[in-house]
N, C-alpha and C positions, 0 to 999 in steps of 0.2 A: 515567626523568627525574622527579624529584619536581615535583608541581604545588604552587606557593606560595599560600597564601591572603593576601590583602591587604585592609586595611581603609582607607576613605577618611575622614578627619576634616576636615570641612568641603566642603560640598557646592554652592559657588557655581559661577560658569560656568567656572572653571579646571579645576575637576572633570571637566567635560565631554570636554576635549581628552585628559586622563590616563585617562580611561575610556575613549575610543577607542584611546588607545594600548596600554592592556591588554587590551582585545579583539583587536588586532593581535598580540599574544603568542600567540593561540591558547591550547593546553592547558597552556602552561608556568605560567600562573597564573590565578588566578581573585579576583573581588573577594567578599568573604566578610561585609561589613558596611559600613554607613555610619553618620557621626555628624554632628550639628550642633546647636547651640543652639536654631535656627529647627525648631520641630516640623513646620509645614507643609511645608517643604523636606524633612526628614527622611521624611515620608510619601510626598512625591513621588517622591523618589529611590528608596526602599524600593520602591515599586510598580514603578516604571519599571525599575529593575536587577533586580528580584527577589532582594533580599538584606534582612536584618533590619536596622533602623534604630533608633538610640538618640540620645537628647538629652544622655546622661551618657557620657563617654569612659570614667569608672571601670566603669561598668556593662557597656559593650562589652568592655572587656579581662576581666572576670570571666565574662562569658557566652560569648563567640565565641573559637576557638582561631585566631590568626593569625600568619603568619610574621613580617609587617612592617605598618608603619604609613605612611600616606600622609598627611602633614599640609599642608593647603590653607586655613590660618587666616589672620587679621590679623597682622601682624608682632609686634604686643605681646604675642600669646599663644603665639608660639614656644616659649619656654623652659620656660613651664609644662606644656604637652603634649609636649614633647620629653622632659621629665623624667619624666613620668608613664609614657610609652612605653618609655624606656630602663631603668627600674627594674623594668618588667614583662618584660624581656628580649627587646624587639621591635626588630627593625632598622627603620630610619626612612629615609624619603624625604620630604625637607622643601622646600616650595616657597621660592624665593628671596624676599627677601634672608633670610640665614640669621636676622636679627633686626633691630630697629630700633636697638640700641644695641650698642656695642663688647663693655661689661661682659657682657651676656646674651648675646653671641655666643660669648664666652670660656666661659662657664658651659655652653651648651649642647654645645660640643667637649669639656670635661672631663667632664661628667655622662655622654656617650657612651663616652668612652674608660674612665672606671670603671666602666661598666656592661658593658664588652667587647662593645658592640653596633655594628653598622655604621651609619655616618650618610652619607648622599649627600644633596647640595644641588642643587635643580633648576635647573641652567643648561643649558637645554635646546638655547640656540644653537649651542653647541659640537659638536652630535650632527648637524647638516645636513650632507648630503655636499656641498653647494656652499661650505659654510664651510670644511671640511675640505680640499676642492679647493683654495681660495685659500691655507690657509696651507701646503699642500705647495707651492705655486708659489713663495710667498715663501721657504721654507726651501731650495729649489732654486736660488735666486738670480735668478729670473725678472724681478724689478724691480729687481736690485741690493740695495744696502742700504736697508732700509725706515725712512724718516725722518719722516713726517708722516702723519696721518690725518685724515680728515673724517667723523664719525658723527654719524647724526640719526635721531630717532624722533620723529615728529609725527602727533598725531591728534586727535579729539575723540572721547575715551572716554564710551561712554554710560553713566552711574551709575544704578544701581539705588538705591531709597531707602534699602535698608540697606548699600550698599555702604560697606566701612571705609574706603576710601580718601578719602572725605569728611571723615574725621578726623585729624587731625594728631597726635592722640595714638596712636591705634591704626596708623598708617602710619609713624609716625617723621619726617614730614615731607610731602613732596607728590608730584608727578610726578619730581622727582630720583631719591630713595630707591626709589620705586616702579618706575620705568621704566629709567633709565640704567643700571642694572645689567647689563641685557642687552647693552650695548654695553660697558661696561667690561670683564667678563669675557671678551668677545671680543678685545678691544683687549691685554688681560694675555696671552692666547694667542700674541700676536705679537710684543708689545714686551717682555715680563716685567713687572716691577714699576715702578710709579709713584714718583717721588720727590718731586713736587710739583704742588698742584691750586689753580687759581684760577678765579673767575667770579661769576657773579651768578644770584640767583633772582629771580622775579617773579609777582606775584598780579595778573593782569590782565583775565581774562574770565570764569573759572569760580568764581564767587563763593560757589557751593555748597561749594566745596574750602575747607577751613580752611588748608591747605598750599598750596604754591606751583603754578601750573599752568605755568610756563615756567621752564626752566633752562639756562645755556650755560656751559661750563667749557673751560679749557684745561689738559691735563694735560701734564707732562714726565716722562720715563721715565728711569730710570737708565742706558739706554743712550745718551740723550741725544736721542732722538726725540720728536716733540711730537704731541699731538692734541687736536682741536676736538670737543667733544660737546654736541648740542644736544637737548634732549627738550621736549615739550608736550603736554598735553592739551586746548589750548585752541586748535587749527588745523582749521579744516575744509576738508575735502579731499573729491574726487569719492567719493560712496559713504559718506560718513561717518554718514548715517543708517541705514547697515545697522551690524550688529553687528560687532566686531573680528573679523578682520583688515581688513576692508574699509574704506577711508577712512584706512587708515594707512600711512604712508610710514617704512620703516625700511632705513636703508643703512649701508654702510662702505666708503669709499674709503682704500686704501693706497698712498701713493706714495714710490716709491724713487729713487735716483739715476739709474737706467736704464730706469724705467718705471711703470706703475701698474696697480693691479687693484681694479675695484668690484664690490662684492657687494650685492645687492639683495636684502632678506632677506625683507620682505613689503609688499604681500599676496601677491606671487609671486616666488619666488627667480629670480635671474639673475646672471650674471657678464660683466664687460666687461675684456678684457685687452689691455695694451699694453706693448711691451718693445724696448729697443735692444741686448739682450744681443747679442754676437757670434753670428752664425748664427741669432740668435733666431726665432721664429715668428710676429712681428709687426713688419715693418719700419716705419720712419717714416711713409712715405707710403701705407701701407696702412690707418693709423687704427687704430681699436678692433676686437678680434675679439670678438663676442659670442657667449655660450653661455646655452642655457636648460635648466636642470638637468630631467629627467623628474620628480624629486620634489617633491611639494607642500611647502609651509611646514609642514604638520603632521607630516611625516616627522621633524622633529627631535625630536618627542614621542616617536612608535614607537621610534626607535633608542635615545631615552634610557631609556625603560622597558625595552628588552631589555638595556642596559647595566646597569640596577639588577638585573634578575633575574640577569645573568650573574654578578654581584659577590655576589649571595645566595647561588648555587651554588659559587662559588669561594673564598668566605670572604675575597675580596681587597679593598683598599680601592678606591674608585671614582674616576673622573676627576675629580670635584669633591668634595673632602674639605671637613671643617669649616674646616682651616686654608686651604684655598683660598678659601672663601666668607668668612671674615674679610678677606682680603686686599683682595678686592672691596668689602666693607663699610668698611674703613678710607679708601679714595677717594672713597666716597660721602659719608661723614660729614665728611670734611675740607672740603667744599664749604661745608657748614653751619657748620663751626667758625670759617671763615674770613671768611664773608659774612653779614650779616643780610639776613633775606627782605625783599624791597620788596612791601609790603601792599597798594599802591594806585597806579594809573597816574601819579598826581601826585607820588608820593614823591621826595624828592630824589635826583639821580643824580650829583650831583658829589661823588663821594666815592671813594677808591682802590679799584680792583678787587680788589687782593690784599692 
């Protein structure tokens, strides 16, 4: 079996979980180089992980032979670095969202297709066994016809001074485009494509952010199902003073006409089930059936990396193609297009929601 060589471009904190996932892959793959514009970060990671470090991506591509490039950069830099990697003939693993604009997303998809390189966008939430179990239950008819979802991700994200999320230009917005995607792509797996989005954003607490720190939206799907999605970087929960995923509550409840299933995502995965299906496993008087998956939250990253390596070996498309990522981005951008941001708590609120 070939051992694949990967380069990490961008060595912020999200690189940590991907590095742990790469280590879990064992002899299938190895980290060959790291790159970041921050020299101190490069030197630290290079020493910590025992690989050469670069502040120039072009120099990395010229110097180190790699099979794939993992890009963990601010959203506004994705198109530039994907283009460089694709033209060098490297497979690409790209952190979500695919980009900050639809035009750049289409450009990313096009350049990878024209170069004939594989592109996988990191939608790690699709790969956790608890989520896969929830999707299987729904498809088996355990809750009947799925009609409504409540999804949330609330936390007090600890920003580093250099965090790109502080910049509206680099992020493409605020918490909605940076965080809501994890909920949106999971809901797409269950409901299919969305047909309409409306809601509001707010800039209420995190004044250090240029973009919104609160957002709430209602989505309608082509099937007729609906979903309520709420995200925030401005809510303090127990454990918020520790780094993510502590102090973060992320969950999805799917309601059907015959029952419901709730998936607690982090900080600890869990499932709650209820069904009135004839001969079902959860009679009405029994209430919720609770399940605690043995796999920790980080297992989604481990399985996602394993899937990427499988795709490199098989030369097949991943579960998350550029087209898939673009459909998620369209939903995210629709909220910005329809609703101006509320820049302060005392902004006028007597205006149409949609």
